[in-house]
N, C-alpha and C positions, 0 to 999 in steps of 0.2 A: 347793689354790689352783699355779695355773701358774707356773712360775718368770718373773721377769720379764725376764731374759735368761741364756742357758746359753750356755758358751762352753765350745771344744775345751782339755782339758788340752795343754801343751807337750810334744811328743815326746821321749822318753827319748834322749840323745844314743848315737852308735852306738858299741861298744866297739872298732872297727876306726879309727875318725875317717874322717873328709871321702875321698872318692876321691882318688886323684891328680889336680892340677891345679886340681882342684872347689873355689870360693869354699866357705866354711862360712856357713850360713845362718841367720838370726836362725830361731826357736822360732815356729812358726805360732800364732797368736793371732786366726784368721777365726772369726766365729762359727759355730755351727749354727743351719740358718734355722728358729727355733721363733716361737711367737708373743711378740708386746710386749703385755704386758696395763698399763694405764696404773696407776699407783700410786692415782689418785683412786678407780678402779673397786675394788681390794683393799680399800680403806681404806671405801668404802663397803658390802663384801659384810660385812667384820666388824662394821661398825656396825650394820646395819640384823640380824645375827644378832644381835648381843649384845643390842640392844632389844626384839628379838622372844621371849628367855629373860628380860629385865629386867622384861616386862609381863605373864608368864607364870610368876612364879619357883614356883611348885608343881606346876606340871603342863606335861610333856614335849608332850603331846600338844594342848593346848590352842595352846603356841607353832608347832606344825610349821606351819601355813598362812602364818605370818608368816615363818619361815624359808625354806620353798619360795620364797612373792613374792620374799625376797631374792634366791634361788637363780636364778630364772626373770629379776629384773631384770637380772644379773650377766650371764645367759649372751645375753640380747637385746640389751643395750645396750652391753655391753663387746666379747664376742669374735663376737657373732653374723654376723659379715663378717671374722672372724679366719683365717689359715690357721694350722694347726696339723698336725704331724706325721700323717701319713695323711689329710689332705686339708683340706676347708673343713667347719669346726666351726660350725654355723649352722642351724636349723630348716629343715624341708623344706617349701617350697611348692607346692601342689598346687592345680590351678584345676581345677573339677567343673562339671557341670551341676547346676541346683536339684533334678531328681528324685534324684539319687544321694547329696545333703549329708548325711541321714541314715546311711544305712550308712556312708559316708565318716567321717565323725567318729567314728562309734563305733568302727571300724578305729584312728583315728587313736588314741584315748584307748588302746587296747589295747596299741598299739606303742610310747607314750610311758612306760606304764607298765612295758612288759619293756624297752626299751632306754635310755631315758631322753631320746631325742631328741624333739624337740616339732614338731610338724606343723601349717604353717600353712593354711588352706583358704580358698579365694575360689572364687564361687558366681555363675554367671552362668545365663540362661535356654539350653537347650540351641541353640536359633537364633543367639544372639550370641557362641557360642563360637569358633565360626571366624573372626569379624571382629576376635575376641581375639588369637587368636593369629598372625594376620596380621600386628597391630600386634605382636605381642612379637617378630616375627621381623624388622620392619623396625628397631623403635627400641630394645629392652628384649631382648636374647634370652635373657637367664639371669633373666628374670622369675620363671618358675616353672620347679620342677624337673622337673615332671611334669604330665599334663592328662588326667581322663576324659574322653573323648568319644562320640558316636556312630559306631558301626562306617564308615558310610559316608564318615566325616572320615580314613579313616586314609591313602589313597591321595593327594589332596591334601596333606594333612602331610606325608607323605614325599617327594613327587614337588614339588612346588607350592613349597612352605615351608622343604623339606629341613629341619627339625626336629629330629628323632627318628631315633635310632642303630638297628639290630637289636640284637635280643636274645639270640641264640643264647649267647655267652658265660655272659649273667646266668645266665640257663635252665639250663646244662650246671653250675651249680655248686649249684644247689638241687635233687638229685634227691627231695626229697620232694614235689616239686609234683607229681610223677607225669603228667607230659604228656604221654603217651600216653592217658589218660584223658579228656582235654579231646575233646568231639566234633567229629569231622570238619568238620561246619558251621562250628565256631568256629575249629578250628586250622589248617585247611588254606586255609579263604576269609575269614572274617571278620578275623582279627587276621595274616595272611600276604600279603606281597607279593611277588612276584619271587624265591620260593622261600626267604624270609626271614622270621621272625616279627617284627614291629615292635609288640607292643602283648599284655598279658597281660588275659585277661577279668575282669571282676567280676559283670555279669550276662548272662544269655542271654534269651531271648525265645520262649515258645512261645505263639501266638495258638490260639483256639477260635472255634468257635461255640457259643453259650451259647443254650439257649431254654426257654422254659417247657413242662413235659411238659405239664401238666393242658391247656395251651392247644392243643397239638397233639392229643392222646389226646380233646378234648371235638368237635375237628375232623374226626376222622378221618384226620389226617394221619402218616404217618412222619416221622423225620427226614433233614431234606433233604439231600441226596449232590451237589447240583449248585447251581450261583448261578442257574441258570432253576427249581431247585427252591424254592430261599428265597425269589425274587420270587413263584412263585406261592402257596405259604405266607404270605406276607405280605400280598397279594391278599385271601385267603380270611380271614385271621384281623384285618385289620386293622377299627379300630369294633366289633368283639366289646367284649364286657365281660370283660378276661383275668385282673382282681385281685378280680372279684365287689364292685365297690364302686356299681355301678350305673350307672357311667359308662363309655363308650367309649373304649376302648384304640385303641393304636397295633402294627400289624404287625410293624414292627422299629424298632432306636434307631440312629442314626447318633450315636455318643459321640467328643465334644471333636471334632467336626467344623471347619474351619481351622484345625487342629492338626497335628504330625506323624502321629495315627493317620490322618489322611484319606488321606496318600500312600502308607500301610501300605495301604490298602482299595483303593487305584489297583492296586497289587503282589498283592494279594491277590487280586484278581479278576480281572486282566488275565494273569497267569501261567500259570493253567492252559488258556487261550486260546492264548498264544504259545508256551512253552516245555513242547518234548514229548519232546527228546533228552539229557536230562539238566543238569546245573545249569551247565555251560560254554555251552551254547548262550544261556542269557541269555533275559529275559523283557521288555525295555524295546528292548535295540540288540542289531543280528546283528552278534556279534562278527568275522564275514568282511568286513564294509562298513563298520561303525558307523552304519548307518542304522537309526533308530528306527522302532518300531512306530505310532508317531503318524501319524497320515492314512492310514492303512489301515483296510478293512474290518473288521479284529481290535480294534482301538481303538474305532471305531464299534462296534462289538457290545456292547464291554464298558461304555463311557458309554452306552449306551441303556438295560442292564440297571440300571447305577447310578442313572440318572435317575428311570426310575420305579418303582424302589427307595425315591428320594428321596420320593415323593408319598405312601408307605405307612410314612414315617419321621417320630419325635419327633424332632427335632431336641436335640443333646446338651449337654452342659454345657460350661464354659469348660476350659481348657489343665491349669488347677490343682487340677482336681479329678481322681483316676488312677480314680476307680470309675465303675462304670455304674451311677448312683444310679437312672434311671428303670426300668432293668432288674431293682435289686432290689428297688423298690417296686410292680413290678409294672403299670409304666404301657405296656409293650411285650411283644412276644413272641418277640422274637430281638434279639442284636446279636452284634456280634464283636470281639472285644475281647483282651488278653493275659493271662497266667496269674494277675496280681494279682487279679484279678475273682473265680478260684476259690479263692484264701486269705481274701478277703475274705469270701467267702460262707462259709466254713468256720470263721472264726475271731469273725466279728461279728456273725453274723446268726443268726436262731431256725433247727430244725431244717427247721420244715416251711417255710420259703424256701429253703435251700440245699438239702432232699431235692427242691423242685419245679423248680429250674435244673437242667438237663443239658448236658453238654457232648460237643461231636463236634469230628471233622478241620475243617480248614478245607474248604468247599465246592470241588469241582473242576468239571468241563467236558466236556459231551460234542462239543462243538465247537471244532475248532482251527484255526490258523492254517497253511496249507500255505506254507509259505517256498518252493518251490521252483515251484510252482504261481501264488503269489501269491493265494490265495482263502481262503474258510473252509471247512472240509472237515467230515465226520463223522469222529469218531476212528477210526481203523482200526489194527491191531496193527501194521501197516509205517508210518503217521504217528504212532502211541502206542505206543514200545516199552513202556512203564513202566505204561499203563493196565492197569485191572483192572476187570473186567464186575461189574455193581452194579446193583442195585434204585434207579431212579429214578422220579421222578412220569410220566414219558414210558415205561416199561418196564425191561425189563432190556437196559442199554446201557454200552457201553465208557466209562468215565469218566477222564479224565486228570487228576493232581491234583499241583499244584506251590507245595508250601508255602513261602508268602513268609511268615516270623510277625516282619518290620520290621529291626530293627537291633539287635545287641547292645551294651551298652557296654563300655568298653575302655578300658584306660591305657596310655599310652605314656610314654617317660623324654625329656627335653629333652639333647640329645647335647652342649652346650653349657657346663655346671657341670662342676669335676672329675670324673676319675673315681671316686675315695671317695664323695663326695657321689652321685654318679648310684648305685653299689653301695648306700648307705643306701635311698637312695629306691625303689632295685629292691625291696630286701627289704622297706620300707614296702609295696607294692602287690603283692607276693607275697601277704600274708597273705590278701588276698580269694581269692587261687587256690587255696590250698592245701586239699583235700580236706575236711579235717575243717570247720574255719571256712567256706567256701564252702557244704558240705550245711548247717551250722547258718543262715547267711543264708536258703539259697533256703527253708527251714523256716519261719522267722519271719519273715522281710519282703515283704510284698506285693509289693514294688518288685525285688525280686531274684528273676530268673528262671535256670532251670539252664542250665548248659552243659558239665557234663561228663557222661560216659556213667553213672558210678557215681550221679547224681544222679535219675536215673529207674530205679535199681534197686527190684524191687518184693519183696525177699526180707522174711519176717518181722521180721527184725532192724531191717531199715531202714523199714518201716511202724511200727513199734511207736515209734521217732523221732517220726513224724509225728504217733500218737496219743496219744503222750506232750505233743505240742503244742496238741491239743484237737482235732486232724484225724478224719474218720469213715473208717477204713482203706480202706473199699470203694472210696470216692468217689477215695481218693489213687492207689488201683490202677491205675483207670480213668483218671485224668489223667496218670500219669505214663507211662500204657500208648500213650496217645494221645499224648503229646509225643515217645516215643521216636521211634515210627512213622514221624512228618514230619521230626524232627532227623534221622535217620537216611537219608531218603529220597533215591535217588542223581536225582531230580528237582526237588531241595530248590531253591529258588530264590533266590539271595543277592543280600543289598543291592545299592545303585547304586554300582558302584567304577569311578567314573569321575573323570578330571578335571575341576573345579567342579561335584562331585556337590549341594553343596546348592544352586546355582541351579537345578538340572533339578527340585530336589523344590520349591522354593519355586514355581515355576512350577506343579508340578503342583497343590500345595496350593491357590494363589490360584484354578487352575481350576474344581477341585473346589466352592470356595465360589461361585464364578461359576455354576454348572450349579445348585447348592441355590437361588443365589438367583435364577435365571430369568431374568437376564442373558444367557445364553449357551444353545446348543444342543447336543445330543451331536456333530452332527456339526460345526459351527462350533468347537466348542473340541477337536475332534481335530486340524481343522485349522492351529488355531491354536498348538496343541502342538507342532505339527509344526516350523512357522515359528520359534516359540521354541526349540526344540531346536536346530534349524541354525543361528539367530544364537549363541546359546551356543557351540555347537561351532567355527563359523568365529572364534569370540574367544579361543579356547583355546589357540592357536599350532598348530603345523606337525599337518598331518591324520596323517601318517603315526605321528609320534612318540605322538599322541593315541591311533590305532589299536593301537599296541604296547604302550602303557599299559595299556590297557582288557585287550587279550588277557591279558598278564602277569598281571593283576591276578584274572584267571578259571583264573589256571594253564594258560593256554596257550602255545603258540610266541608270536613277537612278534609273526612276520609270518605271515598264514593262506596255505595251502597255495594252490596254483593251481588255480584254477578247471579240471575237465575242459574238454580239448577239445570244441570244438561237436561235433557229427556233421557227415557230409560232405553236400553235397545230393545229392538223388537223381538218380539220374544219368537224361539226355533220352533221349526214341527218337532214331534216326536221320533226320535231315531228308531229303528228297529233294533230289538235285541241281538248283540252278538251270537252267534251260535257257538256252542258249547262241546267239545268234543267229548265222547264217550255216551252220550245221550243222558248225563245228569241233571237234573233239575237245574233250573235257573235261578239263583236265589237275589 
């Protein structure tokens, strides 16, 4: 029990006495700044503890729950907001999206058992997170000690709300995090801004093309390499009986249309067309000008592919269902989904189902956007330095791939609580990131994706850990190899790192919904997106500052390099001298 008030002892008088000319001073009696605990709280703690043992006089184990309840009451009601030596002694309050709550709760129980610190968790939908943080910044800046968000929210939280501190000092104090093992796509892009780390990852995302092997084999089709191939396969397979139940099935599944998955699909289809020169080129906005690719033939091309693909697609389930149910039961031949579907296939379906569903890399494109010429063009080594010659439905072609896997889930500290509380909170968040714990979460949770290089390890020792959890080792090796290839790609398409990112994503989500409902056309939607993006940009502040922030978020210099000088006009041939009347000399 904390002392009601600890006071400093008077200093012993000096043997030499007071200095000459100095007044003798009274011994100091000022108190040391420690916590004042009301006597009623101490009494209540003692009373509840005694009652617990009186109610269970023969069993200490039986009394334990009541004793713990007494201690929890004391901590929560008596010193939850008090200051003690070393900082604030109170629960850690964390705001998390609903999709992450299961894993966060599991970690909070482990942390509480190890440290005795209580973790309070508040959940919201992913879409409501930013609005709640904006309210927090304006009205209640210390309401939460940390929050876990989709990685596109990092830049606006840092720049607009200015709620989170950089984590370099915290990370430096925990060498067991092995920070260099975090993949480049996450370490340098998803959680870093302007050269500083602002978040710890708790989940990466690896999206794949999933396909029914038997359906493709019966139709004599190979695994699609491009989005045009996906469309062609869906056109061929649509209306066939994929699951042998006598009913016609669909060529493709749009899972969770109208949720964040639909905005990811826009990026996954557009990025191979618009991004050819590496991650810093970005797939939606030009970092030289901040002009979007909406309203260009590149966006028109992508939306036309999407619209036709929709005609061969079964509409998906609601946002609350993380697994592609229609794909699992055989209602469609192909879908795009994050790696949770692979785990569900391995852990919860019959081998006959899991073995029939194959996985492949996200499709690429043979048509790319030539930014200098402002035209769609066939992929060439000059336009697509990262492209590889692959077998497509149109023959051997250069295929540009720019894998866009959606967004990572990352956790950020609140800069407003005392330093000691920040450290305790970081200690909690770092549990998710440690190599051992994070690998266990990746293996056991369908909602936790890999974010460390070691998560993609295919050594016998690591594969044995997957096998122990019920996975097929050969399938795991294929899944990890594909994921490692995409996550390590120099042309990896990063999430949308721009001020008011969520507003752009909301517009994209709404537009895809309108395209599905038939209330717009690809060309009209492309033009509408351009107008909406221009309006958001104009409403976001100084253009120069926005451009600088966008470039810094991509790891570029704040100011774009000057454009090369325009070539001089071609010299004109000499003109004959004009005739001068009166035979005068020509001067």
